[in-house]
C-alpha positions in Angstrom: 22.7 -31.3 -56.9 22.9 -27.7 -57.2 24.9 -27.7 -54.3 28.7 -30.0 -55.7 29.2 -26.4 -57.2 29.7 -24.5 -54.1 32.8 -26.8 -53.1 33.2 -27.2 -57.1 34.2 -23.5 -56.5 36.3 -23.7 -53.6 38.6 -25.5 -55.5 37.3 -29.5 -54.1 37.1 -31.8 -56.4 33.6 -33.7 -56.4 33.0 -36.9 -57.7 29.3 -38.4 -58.1 29.1 -41.9 -56.6 27.1 -44.5 -55.8 25.5 -45.9 -52.7 23.5 -49.1 -51.6 21.1 -49.4 -49.1 19.5 -52.9 -49.1 16.2 -53.3 -48.2 16.9 -55.6 -45.2 19.1 -53.4 -43.3 16.2 -50.7 -43.1 13.9 -53.8 -41.4 16.9 -54.2 -39.5 17.4 -51.1 -38.9 13.2 -50.6 -38.3 14.0 -53.6 -36.1 16.5 -52.3 -33.5 14.9 -48.9 -33.7 11.5 -50.6 -32.5 13.7 -52.5 -29.8 14.8 -48.8 -28.4 11.2 -48.7 -26.7 10.8 -52.0 -25.6 13.2 -50.7 -21.6 10.5 -47.9 -20.8 8.6 -49.9 -17.9 5.6 -48.0 -16.2 5.3 -45.5 -19.1 1.7 -45.1 -20.2 1.6 -46.3 -23.4 -1.8 -45.5 -23.7 -1.6 -42.5 -24.1 1.4 -42.1 -26.4 0.2 -41.1 -29.8 -0.4 -43.3 -31.7 2.6 -44.3 -34.0 4.7 -44.2 -30.9 2.1 -46.5 -29.0 2.5 -49.0 -32.1 6.2 -48.8 -31.8 6.3 -49.4 -28.6 4.4 -52.8 -29.8 6.3 -54.1 -32.7 9.3 -53.4 -30.2 7.2 -56.1 -27.6 6.8 -58.6 -30.9 10.6 -58.1 -32.2 12.5 -62.4 -31.1 15.4 -62.1 -29.0 17.1 -63.3 -32.0 16.3 -61.8 -34.5 17.3 -58.4 -32.7 20.6 -59.6 -32.6 21.0 -61.2 -36.0 20.0 -57.3 -37.3 22.0 -56.2 -34.8 25.0 -58.1 -36.7 23.3 -57.7 -40.5 24.2 -54.1 -39.3 28.1 -54.8 -38.6 28.3 -55.7 -41.8 26.8 -53.9 -43.7 28.4 -50.5 -42.2 32.5 -52.0 -42.5 30.7 -52.1 -46.4 29.5 -48.7 -46.3 32.5 -46.8 -44.9 34.9 -48.4 -47.4 35.0 -45.3 -49.6 35.9 -42.9 -46.8 38.9 -45.0 -46.8 39.4 -44.8 -50.5 37.6 -43.0 -52.6 36.8 -39.4 -50.4 36.9 -37.9 -47.5 33.7 -36.2 -47.1 30.4 -37.1 -48.8 28.0 -34.5 -49.9 23.9 -35.5 -50.4 20.6 -34.3 -50.0 19.1 -34.4 -46.4 16.3 -36.0 -47.4 14.4 -37.6 -50.3 11.9 -35.6 -51.2 10.5 -31.7 -50.3 9.7 -30.8 -46.7 6.1 -32.2 -46.1 4.1 -28.5 -44.7 3.5 -28.8 -40.4 1.5 -31.4 -39.6 1.8 -33.2 -42.8 3.9 -36.2 -41.5 2.1 -36.8 -38.3 -0.8 -36.9 -40.3 -0.2 -40.1 -42.4 1.9 -41.3 -39.9 -1.7 -41.7 -37.7 -3.3 -43.0 -41.6 -0.8 -45.4 -41.3 -1.8 -47.9 -38.8 0.6 -48.7 -37.3 3.2 -48.8 -40.2 6.1 -47.0 -40.8 4.5 -44.4 -43.0 6.1 -43.3 -46.8 7.1 -39.7 -46.1 8.7 -41.0 -42.5 11.0 -43.0 -44.6 11.0 -41.1 -47.5 13.0 -38.1 -44.8 14.6 -40.8 -43.4 16.4 -42.4 -45.8 19.2 -39.9 -46.5 20.9 -39.7 -42.9 19.8 -43.3 -40.9 23.0 -44.4 -42.9 25.1 -42.5 -40.7 23.1 -42.6 -37.4 23.7 -46.3 -38.0 27.2 -46.5 -38.7 28.6 -43.8 -36.9 29.2 -41.4 -39.0 29.8 -37.2 -38.1 26.9 -35.9 -40.2 25.6 -32.1 -40.9 22.8 -30.8 -42.5 22.4 -27.6 -43.4 19.7 -25.4 -45.1 21.6 -23.4 -48.4 18.3 -23.5 -50.8 14.3 -23.4 -51.1 11.6 -25.7 -52.5 9.1 -24.0 -55.4 7.1 -24.1 -51.7 9.3 -21.9 -50.2 10.6 -24.1 -47.3 14.5 -25.1 -47.1 15.9 -27.8 -48.2 19.3 -29.6 -46.6 22.4 -30.5 -48.2 24.3 -32.6 -45.7 28.1 -32.7 -45.9 29.4 -36.3 -44.3 32.6 -36.9 -42.6 35.2 -39.8 -41.8 35.4 -40.8 -38.1 36.1 -38.3 -35.2 36.0 -35.3 -38.2 33.0 -32.8 -37.2 36.4 -30.0 -37.3 36.6 -30.6 -41.5 32.7 -30.8 -41.1 32.2 -27.5 -39.7 
């Protein structure tokens, strides 16, 4: 990653690492996110965007046992996932997304065409940030580069708990 040269130029040691994000974590995360929509009684869901309607319908279909198992799975995952901060490094540098930024409207078109399933571009855009939403790690995305299309490309820094000042 080109962004790694800047910290090295400032005297920091930059090391490559592999971080695994198993598919069952993504499934549990999506169930938890969708379930967040279940608690909005009196909302005019028929007037919401189709993908929001689909997420609300999915939330209504998540059994309580599935929700609880997902929450426990995410808790166990986060304990393993955050260990490198304790042992190997203090700041993680990643891309902000796994794809080049889409043009305005492309993601929404993909979402509407997905028929209520999570659209691939949404997953590709969220895969680099969602683990830190789940684990509660402070993170910042900086638009440091440009894609060949001219759109901004972000570099994400992720820190230890309560280390927002280190990131800034």
